[in-house]
C-alpha positions as CSV (number, residue, x, y, z in Angstrom):
1,M,-7.0,7.4,-50.8
2,W,-5.3,10.5,-53.0
3,Q,-2.7,7.6,-53.9
4,Q,-5.2,6.1,-56.4
5,T,-5.2,8.4,-58.8
6,A,-5.7,7.7,-62.7
7,V,-2.2,7.8,-63.1
8,A,-1.2,5.3,-60.2
9,R,-3.7,3.1,-61.4
10,R,-2.7,3.0,-65.1
11,L,0.9,2.3,-63.9
12,G,0.0,-0.3,-60.7
13,L,1.8,2.4,-58.7
14,S,1.4,2.8,-55.0
15,A,1.5,6.6,-54.9
16,P,1.0,9.0,-58.3
17,I,4.6,10.0,-58.0
18,I,7.1,9.8,-60.6
19,Q,11.1,10.3,-60.5
20,G,12.6,12.7,-63.1
21,P,14.5,11.1,-66.0
22,F,18.3,12.6,-65.5
23,G,20.5,12.8,-68.8
24,S,24.0,13.1,-68.8
25,G,24.9,10.0,-67.0
26,L,22.9,11.7,-63.8
27,S,20.4,8.7,-64.0
28,S,21.4,5.4,-62.2
29,V,20.0,1.9,-62.0
30,D,20.2,2.1,-58.6
31,L,17.8,5.1,-58.4
32,V,15.2,3.5,-60.5
33,A,14.9,0.2,-59.0
34,S,15.1,1.9,-55.4
35,V,12.1,4.1,-56.6
36,A,10.3,1.4,-57.9
37,E,10.7,-0.8,-54.8
38,C,9.0,2.2,-52.9
39,G,5.8,1.7,-55.4
40,M,6.7,4.8,-57.3
41,L,7.9,5.4,-61.3
42,G,11.7,4.9,-61.6
43,S,12.7,6.4,-64.9
44,Y,16.0,6.6,-66.6
45,G,17.6,9.4,-68.5
46,A,18.8,7.3,-72.0
47,H,19.4,10.2,-74.7
48,H,23.1,9.7,-74.3
49,L,23.0,6.0,-74.6
50,G,23.0,3.5,-78.0
51,G,20.7,1.2,-78.8
52,D,23.1,-1.6,-77.1
53,A,23.6,0.3,-74.0
54,I,19.8,0.6,-73.7
55,R,19.0,-3.3,-73.9
56,E,21.7,-3.4,-71.1
57,L,20.2,-0.8,-69.3
58,A,16.6,-2.6,-69.4
59,A,18.0,-6.1,-68.3
60,A,19.9,-4.4,-65.7
61,I,17.1,-2.6,-64.0
62,R,14.8,-6.0,-64.4
63,A,17.6,-7.9,-62.7
64,R,16.9,-5.5,-59.6
65,T,13.2,-4.8,-59.8
66,S,10.0,-6.6,-61.1
67,R,7.8,-3.4,-60.7
68,P,7.3,-0.4,-63.5
69,F,10.0,1.8,-65.0
70,A,10.6,4.0,-67.6
71,L,12.9,5.0,-70.0
72,N,13.3,8.4,-71.3
73,L,14.6,9.7,-75.1
74,W,15.1,13.3,-76.5
75,L,13.5,13.7,-79.7
76,P,15.5,15.3,-82.2
77,F,14.6,18.8,-82.7
78,A,16.1,21.7,-84.4
79,G,18.9,19.9,-86.5
80,S,19.8,18.1,-83.2
81,E,20.2,14.4,-85.3
82,N,23.0,15.9,-87.9
83,P,23.9,19.4,-86.6
84,D,24.4,21.6,-89.6
85,M,27.9,22.2,-89.0
86,D,31.1,22.1,-91.2
87,D,34.8,21.7,-89.7
88,Q,35.4,25.3,-89.6
89,Q,32.5,26.1,-87.5
90,F,33.6,23.4,-85.3
91,V,37.1,24.8,-84.8
92,A,35.1,28.0,-83.9
93,A,32.9,26.5,-81.3
94,R,35.6,24.6,-79.9
95,E,37.9,27.8,-79.7
96,G,35.1,29.4,-77.6
97,L,36.2,27.2,-74.7
98,R,39.6,27.1,-75.3
99,P,40.5,28.7,-71.7
100,W,38.3,26.2,-69.9
101,F,40.1,23.2,-71.7
102,E,43.5,25.1,-70.8
103,E,42.4,25.6,-67.1
104,L,41.7,22.3,-66.6
105,G,45.0,21.4,-68.3
106,L,43.3,19.1,-71.6
107,T,44.1,19.3,-75.1
108,L,41.4,20.5,-77.4
109,P,39.0,17.7,-78.6
110,A,38.9,16.6,-82.3
111,R,35.3,16.5,-83.9
112,P,33.3,13.3,-83.1
113,A,31.8,11.0,-85.8
114,R,28.5,11.9,-83.9
115,F,27.3,14.1,-81.2
116,T,24.4,12.0,-80.1
117,P,23.8,8.4,-80.9
118,P,21.2,7.9,-83.4
119,F,17.6,8.2,-82.5
120,R,16.1,5.4,-84.7
121,E,18.5,3.0,-82.8
122,Q,17.9,4.2,-79.6
123,L,13.8,4.4,-80.3
124,E,14.1,0.6,-81.6
125,A,15.8,-0.3,-78.3
126,V,13.1,1.2,-76.2
127,I,10.3,-0.4,-78.1
128,E,12.1,-3.9,-78.3
129,T,12.8,-3.8,-74.2
130,R,9.1,-2.7,-73.7
131,P,9.4,-0.6,-70.3
132,A,6.0,0.1,-68.5
133,V,6.3,3.6,-69.7
134,F,8.0,5.4,-72.8
135,S,8.7,9.2,-71.7
136,F,9.9,11.9,-74.0
137,I,10.6,15.2,-74.6
138,F,11.0,18.2,-77.0
139,G,7.9,17.2,-79.4
140,V,5.6,14.6,-80.4
141,P,6.7,11.5,-81.6
142,E,5.6,9.8,-85.3
143,P,2.3,8.2,-85.5
144,H,3.7,4.6,-86.1
145,V,5.8,5.4,-82.6
146,L,2.8,5.8,-80.8
147,Q,0.9,2.8,-82.6
148,A,4.1,0.8,-82.1
149,C,3.8,1.7,-78.0
150,R,0.5,1.0,-78.1
151,E,0.8,-2.6,-79.6
152,R,2.9,-3.5,-77.0
153,N,1.3,-2.0,-73.8
154,I,3.8,0.9,-73.5
155,V,2.1,3.9,-72.0
156,T,3.5,7.1,-73.2
157,L,4.6,10.1,-71.5
158,G,4.8,13.3,-73.3
159,T,6.1,16.9,-71.7
160,A,4.8,20.1,-72.2
161,T,5.5,23.8,-71.0
162,T,2.5,25.4,-72.6
163,P,-1.2,24.1,-72.8
164,A,-1.0,24.4,-76.5
165,E,2.3,21.7,-76.7
166,A,0.0,19.7,-74.2
167,V,-3.0,19.5,-76.7
168,A,-0.7,18.7,-79.2
169,L,0.4,15.9,-77.6
170,E,-3.1,14.5,-76.6
171,R,-4.3,15.0,-80.3
172,A,-1.4,12.8,-81.3
173,G,-2.5,9.9,-78.9
174,V,-0.2,10.6,-75.8
175,D,-1.4,8.8,-72.8
176,M,-0.2,11.1,-69.9
177,I,0.9,14.5,-70.0
178,V,3.7,15.9,-67.6
179,A,3.4,20.0,-67.1
180,T,6.5,21.0,-66.4
181,G,6.8,24.8,-64.8
182,F,9.5,26.7,-65.1
183,E,10.9,26.2,-61.5
184,A,12.1,22.5,-62.9
185,G,15.6,21.9,-63.1
186,G,17.3,20.9,-66.0
187,H,16.5,21.8,-69.4
188,R,13.3,23.6,-70.6
189,V,11.7,21.1,-73.0
190,S,9.4,23.7,-75.0
191,F,8.7,22.5,-78.5
192,L,6.2,24.9,-80.1
193,H,8.3,28.0,-79.4
194,E,11.3,29.1,-77.8
195,P,11.9,28.0,-74.2
196,E,12.7,31.7,-73.5
197,E,8.7,32.4,-74.7
198,S,7.2,29.3,-72.8
199,L,8.5,30.3,-69.1
200,T,5.0,29.5,-67.2
201,G,5.3,28.6,-63.3
202,T,3.9,25.4,-62.2
203,L,0.9,26.8,-59.9
204,A,-0.1,28.8,-63.3
205,L,0.4,26.0,-66.3
206,V,-1.1,22.9,-64.4
207,P,-4.5,24.0,-63.9
208,Q,-4.6,25.3,-67.7
209,V,-3.4,22.2,-69.1
210,V,-5.8,19.8,-67.1
211,D,-8.5,22.6,-68.4
212,A,-7.3,21.8,-72.0
213,V,-6.6,18.2,-72.2
214,K,-8.8,15.1,-71.1
215,V,-5.5,12.9,-70.5
216,P,-4.3,12.7,-67.2
217,V,-1.9,15.7,-66.5
218,I,1.6,14.9,-64.2
219,A,2.8,18.2,-62.5
220,A,6.3,19.1,-61.9
221,G,8.7,22.0,-61.4
222,G,9.6,23.3,-57.6
223,I,8.1,20.4,-56.5
224,A,10.4,18.5,-53.3
225,D,8.0,17.4,-50.6
226,G,4.6,16.8,-49.6
227,R,3.3,20.1,-49.7
228,G,4.1,20.7,-53.2
229,V,2.3,17.1,-53.9
230,A,-0.7,17.9,-52.2
231,A,-0.8,21.2,-54.0
232,A,-0.5,19.6,-57.6
233,L,-3.4,17.1,-56.9
234,M,-5.4,20.1,-55.4
235,L,-4.9,21.8,-59.2
236,G,-6.3,18.7,-60.8
237,A,-3.1,17.2,-61.7
238,Q,-3.5,13.1,-61.0
239,G,0.4,12.8,-60.6
240,V,3.8,14.8,-60.0
241,Q,7.2,14.0,-61.3
242,I,10.3,15.1,-58.9
243,G,13.2,15.8,-59.9
244,T,16.1,17.6,-57.6
245,A,14.7,15.9,-54.6
246,F,15.8,12.2,-56.2
247,L,18.8,13.6,-58.0
248,A,20.1,14.9,-54.2
249,C,19.6,11.2,-52.9
250,E,22.9,9.1,-52.7
251,E,21.5,6.3,-55.0
252,S,21.4,9.0,-58.0
253,A,24.6,8.9,-59.9
254,A,25.1,12.8,-59.2
255,S,28.4,13.4,-58.4
256,A,29.0,14.1,-54.4
257,L,30.3,17.3,-55.3
258,H,26.8,17.6,-57.1
259,R,24.6,16.6,-54.3
260,E,26.0,18.9,-51.7
261,K,25.7,21.5,-54.0
262,L,22.0,20.8,-54.1
263,F,21.7,20.8,-50.5
264,G,23.5,23.9,-50.2
265,T,21.5,25.8,-53.0
266,G,19.5,29.1,-51.5
267,P,16.1,30.5,-53.1
268,T,18.1,32.5,-55.7
269,Q,21.2,30.8,-56.7
270,T,19.6,29.2,-59.7
271,A,19.5,30.1,-63.0
272,L,18.3,29.7,-66.8
273,T,21.4,29.5,-69.2
274,R,22.2,28.1,-72.6
275,G,25.7,28.3,-72.1
276,F,25.9,24.5,-71.0
277,S,24.4,22.9,-73.6
278,G,23.0,25.0,-76.6
279,R,19.6,24.8,-74.9
280,L,18.2,26.7,-72.1
281,A,18.1,25.1,-68.8
282,R,18.1,25.5,-65.3
283,G,21.3,24.8,-62.7
284,I,22.8,26.1,-59.9
285,R,24.6,29.5,-61.0
286,N,28.4,29.3,-61.1
287,R,31.5,30.9,-63.0
288,F,30.9,29.1,-66.0
289,M,27.3,30.2,-66.2
290,D,28.0,33.9,-65.4
291,E,30.7,33.8,-68.2
292,A,28.7,32.3,-70.8
293,T,27.7,34.6,-73.6
294,G,24.0,35.1,-72.5
295,F,21.3,32.6,-73.1
296,R,22.1,31.9,-76.4
297,H,25.7,30.8,-78.2
298,E,25.2,30.8,-81.8
299,S,28.4,29.4,-83.1
300,A,27.6,26.2,-80.9
301,P,24.0,25.0,-80.7
302,Y,22.8,22.1,-78.9
303,P,24.4,19.4,-79.1
304,V,27.8,20.7,-80.2
305,R,27.5,22.9,-77.0
306,A,26.6,19.9,-75.1
307,W,29.3,17.4,-76.1
308,L,32.0,20.1,-75.9
309,T,31.3,21.0,-72.4
310,G,30.6,17.4,-71.7
311,Q,34.5,16.7,-72.3
312,L,35.3,19.1,-69.3
313,K,33.2,17.2,-66.7
314,A,35.3,14.4,-66.0
315,A,38.4,16.7,-65.3
316,A,36.3,19.2,-63.6
317,L,35.2,16.5,-61.2
318,K,38.8,15.6,-60.5
319,A,39.5,18.9,-59.7
320,N,37.2,19.5,-57.8
321,R,35.7,22.7,-59.5
322,P,32.2,23.3,-59.2
323,D,32.6,26.5,-61.2
324,V,33.0,24.5,-64.4
325,L,30.4,21.7,-63.9
326,A,26.8,22.0,-65.2
327,L,24.8,21.7,-61.7
328,W,21.4,20.9,-62.7
329,C,18.8,21.9,-59.9
330,G,15.2,23.2,-59.8
331,Q,13.7,26.0,-57.7
332,G,12.9,23.6,-55.0
333,G,16.4,23.0,-53.9
334,P,16.2,24.9,-50.3
335,L,13.5,22.0,-49.8
336,L,15.6,19.2,-49.6
337,R,15.9,17.0,-46.7
338,H,16.4,13.5,-47.1
339,R,19.7,11.6,-49.3
340,H,18.0,8.3,-49.5
341,V,15.3,7.0,-51.8
342,R,13.4,5.2,-48.9
343,A,13.5,8.6,-46.5
344,L,12.3,10.5,-49.2
345,A,9.5,8.2,-50.7
346,T,8.0,7.9,-46.9
347,S,8.2,11.6,-46.1
348,L,6.5,12.3,-49.7
349,V,3.5,10.1,-48.7
350,E,3.4,10.9,-45.2
351,E,3.4,14.6,-45.6
352,T,1.1,14.6,-48.7
353,T,-1.7,12.5,-46.4
354,R,-1.3,15.3,-43.7
355,Q,-1.5,17.8,-45.6
356,L,-4.7,16.7,-47.7
357,A,-6.3,15.7,-44.1
358,L,-6.0,19.3,-43.5
359,W,-7.6,20.6,-46.1
360,L,-10.5,18.0,-45.4
361,H,-10.6,18.9,-42.2
């Protein structure tokens, strides 16, 4: 049976399918628990949460399911933990967004004490709560972190956009690797080179990573149905990670506006931009994206730009303004059919089984 791959056996899953972790408050306990109850791995993007909130989150998930789940963090990169920006530079960065704040009737925000929660605090909470999987992006954890996970039987799952990144993760002792093609929605997680220099598609990337490492490889990027799952397995992947299709389910914390936009996305309607966060990411093309100054916004790198645009989110949702929102979406958007986790999970398993049976006969 195709379901019993190395990934499924190691994690105790009924099928080697992982729900992609969503940041920016798009993950939900309901989504993680629902995916887990379908025998797949639910994931929660916790990089916006402090340590106590992560502990509460893990308890809330365990109150809903006894099955395995993953907690995901962003590793600090390029000064993201403590941005090198003085008050004058912050004001300049804020001024660049003044027209958007004024359109939404908002006052310009004051500089916060921090732009992101302390990573050490987040990491301590994840290790303390012992999820089945600690997944991470934007690099390789320090050796003591991986050792702490091994001692607690926490499986580590890193993400690569190139074979070289996959090799770096394996050499460090990471247990499994997600090979994510440029079709994927959300942030490009490259860490050895700039993301603009690491835009390999899933079909080409996965077999290269499989050939480069011995640990199990999980394919991601543009996979939204059983045909994609079957293709990834035939390329040598031991599992798949699916983002947009799960984000479109009503169990996610995406707004109704965001979910409807996902279902209405055409094949050419996503684009890569640094405009929302200062870091390259794929979402549905809109006015904000078009008016952002190219891929880079030198006056507001991540996480400053992300914090500033985040201050617009609530007002934009209230005003029903999709032209202002970061509507993360992969290139598999036109393949979306299901609005609930159970229906999606059932379809993924049944369609993958059919597709592989066709190849065998």
